PAPAMAR-551105 format. One record per residue (C-alpha): x, y, z; residue number from 1; residue in three letters. Coordinates in steps of 0.1 Angstrom, whole numbers, plus 5000, padded with zeros to 4 digits. Example, Ala and Ser with C-alpha at 12.3 -4.5 7.8 and 13.67 -1.06 7.14 Angstrom:
2
<r c1="5123" c2="4955" c3="5078" n="1" res="ALA"/>
<r c1="5137" c2="4989" c3="5071" n="2" res="SER"/>
This chain:
94
<r c1="8726" c2="8823" c3="0058" n="1" res="MET"/>
<r c1="8689" c2="8809" c3="0063" n="2" res="LYS"/>
<r c1="8663" c2="8781" c3="0067" n="3" res="ARG"/>
<r c1="8631" c2="8785" c3="0080" n="4" res="GLU"/>
<r c1="8617" c2="8748" c3="0093" n="5" res="PHE"/>
<r c1="8587" c2="8735" c3="0119" n="6" res="TYR"/>
<r c1="8586" c2="8710" c3="0153" n="7" res="HIS"/>
<r c1="8555" c2="8693" c3="0143" n="8" res="ARG"/>
<r c1="8545" c2="8686" c3="0187" n="9" res="THR"/>
<r c1="8565" c2="8720" c3="0198" n="10" res="GLY"/>
<r c1="8571" c2="8695" c3="0231" n="11" res="LYS"/>
<r c1="8601" c2="8698" c3="0250" n="12" res="GLY"/>
<r c1="8601" c2="8731" c3="0232" n="13" res="VAL"/>
<r c1="8608" c2="8766" c3="0251" n="14" res="GLU"/>
<r c1="8582" c2="8793" c3="0243" n="15" res="ALA"/>
<r c1="8592" c2="8824" c3="0226" n="16" res="CYS"/>
<r c1="8592" c2="8847" c3="0257" n="17" res="PRO"/>
<r c1="8575" c2="8878" c3="0229" n="18" res="ASP"/>
<r c1="8551" c2="8851" c3="0210" n="19" res="CYS"/>
<r c1="8552" c2="8820" c3="0227" n="20" res="LYS"/>
<r c1="8556" c2="8802" c3="0196" n="21" res="ASN"/>
<r c1="8567" c2="8767" c3="0200" n="22" res="ARG"/>
<r c1="8570" c2="8757" c3="0165" n="23" res="GLN"/>
<r c1="8580" c2="8782" c3="0138" n="24" res="ARG"/>
<r c1="8616" c2="8790" c3="0140" n="25" res="PHE"/>
<r c1="8642" c2="8802" c3="0117" n="26" res="ILE"/>
<r c1="8678" c2="8790" c3="0114" n="27" res="GLY"/>
<r c1="8706" c2="8809" c3="0108" n="28" res="LEU"/>
<r c1="8741" c2="8811" c3="0098" n="29" res="SER"/>
<r c1="8767" c2="8834" c3="0097" n="30" res="GLN"/>
<r c1="8805" c2="8827" c3="0089" n="31" res="GLN"/>
<r c1="8829" c2="8846" c3="0112" n="32" res="VAL"/>
<r c1="8862" c2="8837" c3="0104" n="33" res="ALA"/>
<r c1="8871" c2="8821" c3="0077" n="34" res="GLU"/>
<r c1="8866" c2="8783" c3="0084" n="35" res="ASP"/>
<r c1="8841" c2="8786" c3="0114" n="36" res="LEU"/>
<r c1="8802" c2="8793" c3="0115" n="37" res="CYS"/>
<r c1="8779" c2="8803" c3="0139" n="38" res="GLU"/>
<r c1="8747" c2="8786" c3="0141" n="39" res="VAL"/>
<r c1="8717" c2="8794" c3="0157" n="40" res="TRP"/>
<r c1="8677" c2="8799" c3="0157" n="41" res="VAL"/>
<r c1="8657" c2="8826" c3="0159" n="42" res="ARG"/>
<r c1="8620" c2="8826" c3="0165" n="43" res="CYS"/>
<r c1="8594" c2="8837" c3="0133" n="44" res="ILE"/>
<r c1="8581" c2="8868" c3="0154" n="45" res="CYS"/>
<r c1="8623" c2="8879" c3="0149" n="46" res="GLY"/>
<r c1="8634" c2="8870" c3="0184" n="47" res="TYR"/>
<r c1="8668" c2="8855" c3="0195" n="48" res="ASP"/>
<r c1="8675" c2="8836" c3="0223" n="49" res="ALA"/>
<r c1="8712" c2="8838" c3="0220" n="50" res="THR"/>
<r c1="8711" c2="8879" c3="0221" n="51" res="GLN"/>
<r c1="8746" c2="8872" c3="0198" n="52" res="GLY"/>
<r c1="8758" c2="8848" c3="0226" n="53" res="ARG"/>
<r c1="8753" c2="8808" c3="0227" n="54" res="ASP"/>
<r c1="8758" c2="8804" c3="0191" n="55" res="ARG"/>
<r c1="8765" c2="8772" c3="0180" n="56" res="MET"/>
<r c1="8803" c2="8764" c3="0159" n="57" res="GLU"/>
<r c1="8803" c2="8743" c3="0128" n="58" res="ASP"/>
<r c1="8831" c2="8750" c3="0100" n="59" res="VAL"/>
<r c1="8806" c2="8746" c3="0070" n="60" res="MET"/>
<r c1="8775" c2="8768" c3="0091" n="61" res="GLY"/>
<r c1="8750" c2="8737" c3="0073" n="62" res="SER"/>
<r c1="8715" c2="8745" c3="0081" n="63" res="LEU"/>
<r c1="8703" c2="8703" c3="0076" n="64" res="ASP"/>
<r c1="8680" c2="8686" c3="0097" n="65" res="SER"/>
<r c1="8709" c2="8676" c3="0127" n="66" res="ALA"/>
<r c1="8722" c2="8711" c3="0129" n="67" res="ASN"/>
<r c1="8691" c2="8724" c3="0135" n="68" res="LEU"/>
<r c1="8678" c2="8697" c3="0163" n="69" res="VAL"/>
<r c1="8717" c2="8709" c3="0180" n="70" res="CYS"/>
<r c1="8710" c2="8742" c3="0175" n="71" res="ALA"/>
<r c1="8669" c2="8747" c3="0191" n="72" res="LEU"/>
<r c1="8685" c2="8729" c3="0220" n="73" res="GLU"/>
<r c1="8715" c2="8746" c3="0225" n="74" res="ASN"/>
<r c1="8709" c2="8784" c3="0213" n="75" res="CYS"/>
<r c1="8673" c2="8782" c3="0222" n="76" res="TRP"/>
<r c1="8660" c2="8756" c3="0249" n="77" res="ASN"/>
<r c1="8691" c2="8765" c3="0270" n="78" res="GLU"/>
<r c1="8695" c2="8798" c3="0266" n="79" res="PRO"/>
<r c1="8661" c2="8810" c3="0279" n="80" res="LEU"/>
<r c1="8663" c2="8779" c3="0303" n="81" res="ARG"/>
<r c1="8690" c2="8799" c3="0323" n="82" res="ARG"/>
<r c1="8670" c2="8830" c3="0319" n="83" res="ARG"/>
<r c1="8635" c2="8815" c3="0336" n="84" res="ALA"/>
<r c1="8661" c2="8803" c3="0365" n="85" res="GLY"/>
<r c1="8657" c2="8774" c3="0381" n="86" res="PRO"/>
<r c1="8626" c2="8757" c3="0384" n="87" res="THR"/>
<r c1="8627" c2="8734" c3="0421" n="88" res="VAL"/>
<r c1="8632" c2="8758" c3="0450" n="89" res="PRO"/>
<r c1="8672" c2="8756" c3="0462" n="90" res="GLY"/>
<r c1="8680" c2="8743" c3="0425" n="91" res="GLU"/>
<r c1="8710" c2="8755" c3="0411" n="92" res="GLN"/>
<r c1="8728" c2="8752" c3="0374" n="93" res="ASP"/>
<r c1="8759" c2="8736" c3="0382" n="94" res="VAL"/>
């Protein structure tokens, strides 16, 4: 299942490494077990920040607004921030 969505301002959203997009995304949901789905976000250009990992788990795999907001933060922003590394010299993820 998939659903295209827009972030109105792009504020607080990490830019896509491929196309620099911060506003147009596709929410995806895939059943991975009898009672478990993975939900994640992919850029409209096709870039997947999860690379098959870091996906959110949801029983129903809903692509409602609440799940898309969570997926944008946890399956897009967080993986991109980890790959970018510390933003302050000497700062490390704990």
